[in-house]
C-alpha positions, 0 to 999 in steps of 0.5 A, a space after each residue: 653487618 653487611 648486606 648478603 649478595 644475591 644472584 639469579 639462577 635458572 633451575 635445570 634439574 631437580 629431584 624434588 619437584 619437576 614443575 619447577 624446572 625452567 623457573 628462575 629463582 634468586 639465591 643469596 649466600 647464607 652466614 654460617 652460624 658457627 664462625 663470626 664474620 670477622 674470624 674467617 677474614 682475619 687469621 689469628 694473630 701469632 703469639 709474641 716471643 715472650 708468651 711462647 717462652 713462658 708457655 715453653 718454660 711451663 711445659 718444661 717444668 711440667 716435663 721435669 716434674 713427671 721425670 722426677 716422679 718417674 725416677 723416684 718411682 724407679 728408685 722405690 721399685 729398685 729398693 724394693 727388688 733389693 729388699 725382696 732379694 736380700 741384696 746389698 746396695 
């Protein structure tokens, strides 16, 4: 864990307490709680070609399954329309 850097500043204006104008204060950078320090400086690694291909193939399988269900639903709707209207296939 690194040491926080600090800097000195002089207060020139405040809405809180006018008595502190002209006083010197020390401020330091505060770490954010949500992101670990090393995640801010190192970008995420890109997925490998193999991982991208596996992900793509999974998405294609899901898409094909959805399309097969849609086609099946359309066929049954079509068959119902034919039956209701006494049409021949």
